[in-house]
N, C-alpha and C positions, 0 to 999 in steps of 0.2 A: 087799476089806473092805466090808461094808455101811455106808452112811453115810446119815443122816437130815438133811434140810434143817431148820435151826433153826426157821424160821418156820412150819413145817407141824405142829409139835407142839402138842397141846392136852390137855385133861384126859382125853380118851378113851385116851390113851397112858399114863395114870398106872399105875405098877406094872410097866411094861415097860422093858427095857433099850434104850439108844439110844446111838449114836455120832455126834457131830457134829464138823465141822471148819470153821474160819473165823478171823476176826480178833477181837482183844479190843477191844470198844467201851469198856469201863470196868471198872476193878478197884477194889473197896472192901475194905480190910483192917481187920478188927476183932480182931486178935490170933489167937485160936484159931479164928476164923470169917472166911472170905474169900468175897466174892461176885464173880463174873465175868460180865459181860454179853458174850456171844459172838454175833458178827454174820456172816452170810453173805448171799448175794443174796436170800434168801427172807425175811429178818427177823432178829430178835434174840431170844435166850433167855437166861434167867439160869441160871448154874451156881453151885452151892454146894459149898464145901470146908469141912467142919465136923469139927474135932478131937473134939468131944464125941460125934459120931455115928460115930466109928470111922475117920475119915480118918487116914492114916499121917503121920508127921513128914515123910517125904520128899515126899508129895503136898502137904502144906501148904506146904513150902519152895518147891516149884515154883509154887504158886498165888501166894505173896507176891512172887515175882520178876517176875511178869507185868506188862506196861505196855501202854498203848494201841497198837494196830496189830501187836502180836506175833501170829504165826500159830501155831495150836495145834489139836490134836485131843483131844477129850474123850470118854471113855466113862463111862457111869453109868446111874443109874435115874431115870426120870421120876417126879416126885412132885407131887401136888396141893398148892398152897400153902394155909396156913391162911387163914381169912377175912380176918383183920387184915393179912396181908401180900400179899394179891392186888393186882395193879396193873392197873386198868381201862384205863390208857393204852397198855398193850402188848397186841397181839394174843395173845401167849403168856403174858400176865400171870397166868393162873390156875395155871400150873405152873412147875417148875424142875427142873434136872437135878442130882441128888446125885452128884458126881464119884467115880468109883472109880479113874480114871486120867487123867492129863493128859500129853500129849506135846508138848513145845515144838518146833515145826517151823522157826520162823524168827523172829529178832529184828527189831526195827524202830527206826530213829531217830525222834526226835520230829518229827512231821509239821509242815509249814509252816503248817497251819491245822487246826482240829479237824474230824474226819471225822464230822459229824452234820448233821441237817437244819436246825439253827439257825445254821449257819456264816455268818459275817458277812465273810468274806474277799472281796477284790477279785476280779472275774471273771477278769482277766488272770492272777492267781496261781492260781486254780482251773483255768484252761485249761493253764497251764504244768505243773501236776501233775494232769493230768486223770485218770490212773490212780487217784489218791487221791480226787478228786471223784466218780468213778464208784462208789466204795464207799458214798457216802451213800445211805441207803435210798430217798429220794425220787427221786434221779436213776436209781438202779438200777431202780426201779419203771417209770420212763418207758421205759427201754431194753427191759425185759421186755414192756411193753405194745406197744412197736413190733414186737417179734417176734410177738406174738399177732395183731396187725393184719395183718402180712405173711402169716401163715399163713392167716388168714381170707380175705384176698384171693385167695390161690392156691387154696384149697379151693373157693371160689365159682367162680372163672373155669374151673377144670377141670370142674366140674359143668356149666358152660354150654358145654362142648365147645371151649374155647380151648386152644391150644398155647403153652407157654412157650418162646419162641425168642430166643436171644441175638443181638444185632446188633453190628457192629464198634465198637470204642472208637477205634481209629485210622482216621480217615476223611479225606474231602477237605474243605477249607475252602470254604464257599459263603456268604461274608459277606452277610447281610441281617438287620439288626437289631443284636442284641448282638454284641460282639467275641468271636472264637474264641480259645481256648487253642491255641497252635501247638506242634507237636512236630517238631523238625528230624530229617531222615532222614540217617543216617550212610552208608547204602549208595548213595543217590541224592542226592549233595551238592547243596545249593542248593534243595532242595525240602522241603516241610513236610506233615506230617499235621495234622489238626485233631481236637481232642477233640470229641465230638458235643454240640451244644446240645440236641438231641433225636434219637431214632431215626427221625424223620419220613420221610425218603426211603426208608430201608431197609424200614420197615414197609409202605410203599406197594408197594415191589417184591415183598415177600412176598405181597401180594394178587395181583399179576400172576403170581406163581409158582403160584398155586392153593392156597396154605396159607391158607385163607380166614378163619381165626379165630386171631389172634395176640394175645399179651399178654406183657409183660415188666416186672418191677420194675427199672427201668433207671437207671443212673448217667448224669447229664448234667452239662454244664460250661458256664458262661457267664462271660466276663471283663467284668463290669459293676460299676458302682458299687453298693455294698452298703447295705442298711438292715436294720431289725429282722427282716424276714421274707424275707431273701435270703441265700443261701450261694453261693460260687463253684462248688462241686460239690454237686449235690443229686440227690434220688431222685424219680422219678415212676413212677406206675403207667400204663404205656403200652399202648394197646389200639387194634386195628384189625380190621375185619371186612368181608367182601365181601357183595354182594347185599343190602344193608340200606338203611334210611332213618334219619332222625332219631329216629323213634319207638323203633326197636330200641335205640339208644344210651340214650335216656332210661330205658326199662324196665330195661336192663342195669345201669346205674349206680345207679338207685334200689334195685334188688334187692341190689346189693353193699353199699350204705350201710346198708340195713335189717339186714344180717347183721353188719357190722363195728362200726358205731357203738355198738350195745348192749353190745359188749365193754367199753366204758368207761362204761356206765350212761347212755347218751344215747338216748332214745327216738326212733324214726323214724316219721313218718306218710307214706305214699305214696298217690298220685302227688304229686310236688312241684308247686307252682304254677308257672306260666310267665308271663313278662313280656317284652314286646318292648323292644329296646334304646331306641327313641324314648320309650316310656312311662317306662322307668327313669330316663332323663335328665331328662325333663320333671318327674317327681314327686320324684326324689331327687337330681338333679344328678350322678349317678355311675352307671356301668354295672355295679356290684356292690353294689346297695342293701342296707342293713341295714333290713329290714322289721319289726323288733321294736318299733319305736316310730314315731309319727306325725311331726308337724312337717314335713310335706312342703312342697315348693316350690309356690307358688301364682302363676299368671300374672295379673298385674294391669295388663298393658300398656294395655288400653283405658281403664281408669279413670285411670291415671297420666298418659296423654297428654292428658287433659282439663285438666291442671294446668299453669299457666304457669311451669314449672321446666325449664330448658334440658336438664338431665341426663336428665329423663324424656322430653321432646319429641324429642330427637335419638337416643334409644336404639333399637336393634333390638328389644330386649325389656326389660320391667321385671318383676321377679319378687321375691317375698318369702317369708319363713318366719315363722311365729307361734310365739313361745316361751310355752307355757302358764304363766300367773302370773309372767311374766317382767318385769313392771313394777317388781318389787322390785330389779332389777339396778341398781346404782349408776351414776352418770355415769362414773366411772373404769372400771368393768367394760365399759361400752358403748364407751368410747374405746379400750380394749384390743381389743375386737372389731373396731372400725373400722381399727385398725392392722393387725390380722390380715387383714382384707379387702384392704387396700392391698397387703400382701405377696403376696397371692394374685393380684393383678392388677387389682382393682377400682379405679376412680377415686374411689370414696367409698362410704360406707355410710349409708343413710338409716334413722332409727329413729323409731318412734311408740310411745307408751305410752297404753294404754286404761284409765287409772285414774281417770277422771273429770276430770283436769286438762288433757287433750288436748295433752300434751307431744309435741314432735317436733323433730328437727333441721332440718326445713324448715317450721317453724310459720308463718313470715311468708308462705309461699306458699299457705297453707291457710285457707280460711274454714270455717265449721262444715259447710256442705254437702259441700265437697270432702274434709274430714277424714272425714265419715260415709261418703262414697262409697268411699274407700280402705279404711276399716274393714269395710264390707260386702263389698268384693271380696276382702279377706283373710280374711273369715269369723272375725274376731277376737272374743273375749269380754272381759268386764270383767277387768281386772288383767293382760291379756296384754301382750306386747311384740312388735312387728313389726320385722323387719330387712329392708330392701329394697335391692336392687342393680339398677342399670340398665346397659345396655351391649350388647355382642355376645353372642349367646345362649350360645356355648360358654364364654365367660368367666364369665357369670352362673351357669351350671351349676356350674363349677368352685368359684367362691367360695361360693355358698349351700350346695352339697353338703358342702363342708369345714366351714363354720360349723355346719350341721346336726349333723354328727357330733360336733364339739367341744362344742356346747351339750348335746346329748343325753347325753354322758358327764358333763359338769360339773353338770347339773341332775338327774341321777339318773333320766333318762327311759328308760334301756335296761334291761330286766329281764335279770338275770344267769343266770336259770335257763331261758331259752328257746333253742330251736335252730331257727331259721327257714331252711329250705332253699328254693331258687329256681332255676329255669332261666331265663336271660336268652337270648332268641333274636332273630332278625332283625337282626343287626348290619349296619352298612354294610360293603361289601366292601373299600372303600378309605378311607384317611384322608389328608386334605390336609395337607401340611407347608408352612407359610408361609415358613420360612427357606430351604428348598431349592427352593420353588416347584414341587413335583411331588407326585403321589400315592404313598402307600406302602400295602402290604397291611396291613389292620388286624390280621389274624391271621398268615397266611403266604400266599405266592403259590400254594399248592396248594389253596386253599379254593375250592370251587365257588360261583359265583353261583347265586341262585335261578333256576330254569328260565325264569320269565317275564321275568328281568332280563338274560339273556345278551346281548341286543342292545344293552343300555345300556353295556356295558363301554367301548366306544369313544365313543359319542355322549353319554353322560351318566354318567360314572364315579361322581360324587358321589351319584347317586340309586340306584346298584346295591346291592342287598341280598345278603348272604351266606347260605349254608346253614351258619351257624356258630352255636355255642351255648356258654355258660358255665354251670357249676354253682356257685352261690353259697350260703354259709352265714353268717348274721350279719354281712353286709358284707364278707366275705372270699371271694375267688375260690378255690375248691378245685380247679378244673380247667376245661379248655376243649377244644373239638374242632370238627370240621366234616365234612360230606360233601365228598369230594375231587373234583377234576377228574380225569377218566379217559380223555381223548382228547388226542392230540398237538396237534390244531388249536386246541382251546380253551386248552390250557396255553400254547401259543405266543402266542395273543392276550393272555392274562393277563400274560405277561412283557412284551409290548410296551406294554400299558397302564401298567405300572410303570416304563417307561423303560428296560427291560432289552433291549438290542439282540439280534437273532437270533444274532449271533456270540457275544456275552456269554452268552446263555442256553445256547448249545451248549457253550461252554467249561465252564460251571458245573454245568449240569443235563442235559447231553446223554444220559447213561446212562438217566436217567428218561424223557425224551422218547422215546428209542429203545425202551424197554421198552413204552410205551404203544402202539407200532405193532404189537405182537405180540398184541394182545387184552387189554385191561385191564378187569376187571369194575367195576361201580359199587362204590364202597367209601367207608368213612368210619371215624372213630374219635374217640378222646378221650385226653387226657393229664391225669392227676390229680396234684397236688402231694402226694406221700406224706409228706414231712417236715411240711408244714403240716397235713395231716390228723392226724398223730400229735400235733403241737403242740396243736391244738384238743381232741382227745380227751383228752389228758393234762392239760388246763387249764394248760398251761405259758405262761410269759410270752415265751419266745423259742425260735426254732428250735434254738438251741444247747443247750437243755435236753432235747432229744429225739434228738440226734445223738451218737454215742459220741465221736467225735473231730472237733469242728467247727472251722471257721475263725473268726477274729475279724472285726469290721466292716471291718478293713483287709485282708482276705483272707490273714491269716497264721496259720500253725499254731505256736503258742507252745511246744508240747510238743517237736516235732521241729525247730523253728526253720526251717521252710519258709515262703517260698521262700528259697533260699540260693545263694551264689555257687558256681560250679563251677571246677575248675582248668583251666588253659590247655591241657593235653593233651586233655581231653574236648572243648573248643571246637575245637581243631585237627583232631580226628577228624571233627568235624561240618562243618568248613569254615566256621566262624562266627568273625567278628571283631566284638567289641563296640564300639559307638559310644559315646563319652563323652557324658553328658547335657550339653546346652548351658546 
């Protein structure tokens, strides 16, 4: 049976027969005249059953019986509506279907919330009845857009000569960073598989195998604390290629984005600007800067240390941000910002108002000359507000970077119609952790140092730069990657620099090191957060709005009630005994 999608009909179909199938969005009964809005994944169209236009008593009776979410099939003639009845709010509002037959396929109970885009139901309720939530046109559009983007990625990658290759889901636990999801083996009792946090090692092994251009839209799993832009299972566009450098990756990804982002009406200009990690931190206090607005961090250490104020004198650095026309902020608003700064780790927040009254939280330490010196260092204008933080450089970056974003949103400084892409490059290879007293890999232990920095791995690890890069849009990281280590000697040095003994490295990564001994080409790649890409392109507020069956912020599936307990027989077969929580 030929079926037409409801949302594809328009006045060019007037006078032709059509058969649609879907769900009742709304039924309106006017006695001898009944209107039915029928919804499928493509949209909604109005169906008319009119006794005065020849509809049978039987057809009218069926129409009167219909309720929201009943499933039906309608055959009829497409008719252009009269001018007075056209509905400009509906894409199909210029036409309607005059029904000649209606087949009721399935009845429905009253749903726990209205299935429409104005739904005001709690998110937990929507997730519990996700199959109803997915009927809402807005959510269905997101899932359809996701499909279009995935097809766009695949088409592009195939044209670039890449092979789509699947890598294992059941693999070995190599804990470094986030926690693994573990899967017990029934056959090999006492042992566990891990679900992959990424296909990293396997895609590098594919390069050693000679399959020199790989990609995959891959499922990945991380047992980590969740927030708005995280899910325990997620999808990434995973890419690796041999005999390449960073420029190859930049050109490849810019070309992909230039094809897929316009699918959502987002224009792309290439090439993307590039910014070193150090510059990003100095100017924006964050390694994924939102470059759509100014209010950048300004280093005023020299001017600040000339002031007899202990917090300035003793600080490693003193930096500030200038809020345009921010002198209108009330004392309470500034106090709230001070509390926010303290929560972020600052010992305090100094403020200065440039409204002619020379107001400041450290006014008693400032004569006119010193006030003017700080104003000049901050490049502040009349009616601006300066917020200053002193202390350790990394802490000052964190505090001012966060306050900059907060104030940018609150003060309306961020244009909503701009899409600023950026490559951040020259990351440090290592990151020092105060708590454990050792270095960690900032990206992962397979990232190559810059060639000129190889000898610093042991002698000066903190100054070693990586051949790593992140692609950022509007302050959100869309993905990251690197050129990889491809020799067993350098890989072993990297492990030792990270405090991983030769024995431990052999136990966890021996198969990769062995593979490198048989001739590994130079290679590199990138992983793009596919869920986040779709979220941004759909202008959605949450990842849960672009994933068909997402988890909650507590990593629960409210629909299937996962995770769940399993029975003792299953545990016995696995050789597992549960330990009671203490």
